[in-house]
Structures are given as C-alpha cells and as structure tokens.
C-alpha positions, 0 to 999 in steps of 0.5 A: 497603807503602803508598806515597803520592805527592803530585802537583800535578794528576793530572788534567792533562797533563804530564811529571811526571804521566806519569812518576809514573803510570808509576812508581806502576803499576810499584809497584802490582804489589807495593805498595798505592799512592795518588796524592794530587792537590792539585787537580782541575779535570775529571771524569776524568784526561787520562792513563789510571790503573792501576785498582789505584792509589787517586786522592785529589783534595784540592781540587775546582775543578770547576763546582758544587764547594763547595770554592771557597766555603770561606773558606780557599780565598780565602787564600794558602798558608802551608805551601807555599813562596812561592818555588815558582813554583806558589805562586799555585795553592795556598791555605790550604785546600790546606795544611789538606787535605794536612796532614790527609790525611798525618796519617791516611793510614798511609803507609810511604813518602811521595813528593813530586814537585815542590819545594813538595810535597817541603816538604809531605812534609818537614813533614807526612809521618807520623813513621814513614814514609820521606820521599822528595823527587823532583826532576823539574826541575834544581837550577840551574833553581831560583832562589837564594831557592827553593834556600835554602828547600829546603836548610832543609826537605830536611834532614828528608827521608830521600832526594832522588831526581833523574832524572840523575846530573849533577843528583844531583852538583849537589845533593851539591855545592851543597846539603849534606844530612846524613843524606839519601841523594841519588841518581839514578833515571831515569824509567820509559818503558814499552815501546810497542805499535806497530811500530818505525820503518822509518827510510825515511819523509822525516819529522823529528819533535819534541815538547814544550811550545811554550815558549822553553826547548825552542827550536823556533825554533832547530829551524825555523832548522836545518830551513830549511837542511835543506829547501834541500838535501833538499826531500822531507823534512818537519818535524812538531812535536807539542805545545801552548803559548804560543809557537804563534802565534810559531812559526807566524810563524817558519814563514811567515818562513822559507818553510817553509809546507807543509814544517814543521807544528805538529801540536798535542798528541798522546798517546800520542806514540809512534805519531807518532814511529814514522812518522818517521825522525829525532827532534830536540830543540833544547832549552837544558836538559832535566831528563831528556828523556822524548821522547828515550827515547820516540823510541828506544823506537820505533827512531828515532835522536835528534839532540839538543843536548848540554844540561844535564842529561839528553841526554848520559846518554840518548844515546851519540853516534854509536851510537844518536843524535847530540849537538850543541852548544847554540844552534847551528843550523848544527851541528843542520842538519849532523847532520840532513843527515848522517843523511838522506844515510846511510840505513844508518847511520840505520837502524843507529842506530835499531836501537841506540836500540831496544835502548838504551831497555830501560834505562828498562824498569819492572823495573830502575827498580822494583828501584832504588826498592825497594833505596832503600826497604830501605836507608833503613829499614836506615840510619834510626838512623845517618842520624838521628845524622848529622843530629843531629851536623850540627845540633849542629855548626851550633848550636856554630858559631852560638854561636861567631859570636854570642860573637865579635860580643858580645866585639867589641861589648863592646870597642867600648863600653869604647872599646878593641879586642876581644881578636881585634881586638887580635891583628890590630892591628900 
C-alpha cells in the first residue's frame, strides 16, 4: 500500500514534523511511504529521515532556486484556506503543485497533518485513495471561522484522527461529519537509547517552545518558591522561541540567576531529560504532550498542569507523575517540593513512568492505523451512503426553509399574514 503524508515543512524543527517522521518510519516496515513537504528552505532536514521514506519537496525557497521567480509564487494561495494561520506561507504555486502531485502520486492513502493540508487532502486526493486528516492541534484551538471551513471540507474525508480521546469527543460533539470516522490515536514516541535517570540528581527539566501558552513564566514563579527551600536544586529549560529575552528578565527579577537557565533547543531531548530527576510542564493547553512521554521514556516522573487535553490521558496522577491545577504556581511548587523531599516515591514513579511509556511504542500504534485503513476500506460504500443521506436531508431542510421564506414574502406582498403567521396570530 502506498501512503502519502502532506507536511508543512519536513526540513524544519517541530512536534508535528517529529511525530510524522516517527509514524512514517513505522509504516515503512510494511508499506511504500512518501512525505510531501510543502516547502524547502535548507539543503537537509533538521531531523534524520528513514532512508526508506521518499521525501518530495514542492516549493524550493533556498537561495538560487527558480521557484520564487515563478509568477504564481507571488500570488496568495486560493485553495489553502485563508482562515488557517499559516495561510501567508502558502502561495498559488503551492496550490498548483499540491494538486498536480496528488493527481499523479497513485496513493492508496493520503494523510494531512494540519487543518489547511487536510483541506488539500479533502479536495485533491485521488478518488480511489483513503483520505485521512490528522489533527495535531485541538478542536477548541481553532477559531470559529476556521472551524466553519473545516466542517465543510472534512465531510469529504474518510477519517479524522486526533491525538487524544478528549479531542475526538469534541469533534464528534461540535462538528458532525456523516460517514467520517473520528477517532484518537496517540503519537508514537520511540524508545530511547540512553540509560534511565537515576532520580538522584538535583535537577528539574522542562522543554518546549518559548511561547506564552507553555507558561514558563509560571514555572519560574513556582521554582522561585522551590529554590527558597531547596537551594541545591536547579532548573533547566530547553527550547527556543520569541519569549527568550522576557524569560531571562523573569529569571533576573526572581533572583534565580545561576539557579534557572534557558538551555536553548536540544535534539534529541531525551539525553537531557535522563540527567534530571523531575520534568515539569506548566502549559495552559496541550494537544498531546510529546515532552511528557519523552520524559517518561527516560524513567523520569512528570509534574504537569491538568490542562486540556493530553496530560490527563498520559499521566496517572500519583502513580507515574502528578497533575496539578492550571495557572497555580503554588500547587506546582508544592508538587515539586513533595517529590524532592520523598526520593523513594520519586524513584518509584520514575520506574512506573518508564513502564507506562510503552503504550506509545510503534507496534501498537501502527496496528491501530492499519486496522483503521482496513475498516475504512470495508465500510466505504456504507459511509458514502451515510454522506449522501446527510446531504439529501440538508438539501430538503434548505428547501423547506426557502419555501417558508417565500410564503412569508408572498403574504407580505398581498398585505396579509402567511399561513404560518396566521396560525401564530392569537
């Protein structure tokens, strides 16, 4: 079976890039796999790519490329939805090349990896191919305008796959998609090739984009309380982003210089997590929570805010980590201090985390995708009938509403109430 992924930029660093490469590599054991990168800005990808995977860049923006001279490159995309926040990074040239490539790629399955790319899949994937839209963000993270666009186009998909069951429930509740299978499959998080944490180093680690939603400012506030009681412990924050300067100022203002450090991006991160005894996440929201599982892979217990949507599906509170309320620096500090003071419990949680992380091995997740593909093939005609019935019902409803409007307008022209209005008149 030939499986084609559409990826925003396979040459960049990002959680979606990493998880897509992990899944593609697992599928390559049994299938012909291709990753189509919408753009290419450098010679080689940041992440290593399994040599069995074919990488196809569509628009080359490297110095010396002729693509930026194409007239279509200077025109905004029309097929990629304007409501997607990455729309400015897409051009009419991207639209043309996606459509052309999908028309000739002979794929059996086409998988999109972000909302706008899922729209490409819904509109342009070969008719015989299964059309799957992955959602690496949360339903509620999309604004109303984008959700309206997605509700219209996602009806042409065969499946929508979220990373958490909570998000799948949100799609089922708020975006009815007749004939479309909506289900959750977590990301693959590969086993690490490093020794697990000993749980004895006085180090707390955190990782992620230095962005407001990750709430590293809250983590620093909590650590300031920890540092006043546990002077030997250190905080290391891994990642890059626009908040670097602001967070450095927070470190200085809280008197944490030398105790808390911004370490910059590190790939792979697991070797750094293995040097820590605790990993902490203070996020306001997580669509999944890759860093949580990566820490657990290293035998490190994780303390996380119980934010929507991923942490509660990853961490069993009190067993392999701790969950605390969102936006509560005091609760976060108390949870950290509890585990610092109780080394036996900390090490037992680390062992439980290592065991629990096997849920994210490639084999069980690969099996879930292959079962999904088989189910979609087997139910294709029934699901098509469900879609047609829903379209017919929607058409009939529109006709009834139109007829009622026409009757009311006709009554108004004649100077008397419509039949319905007459019935409602006392």
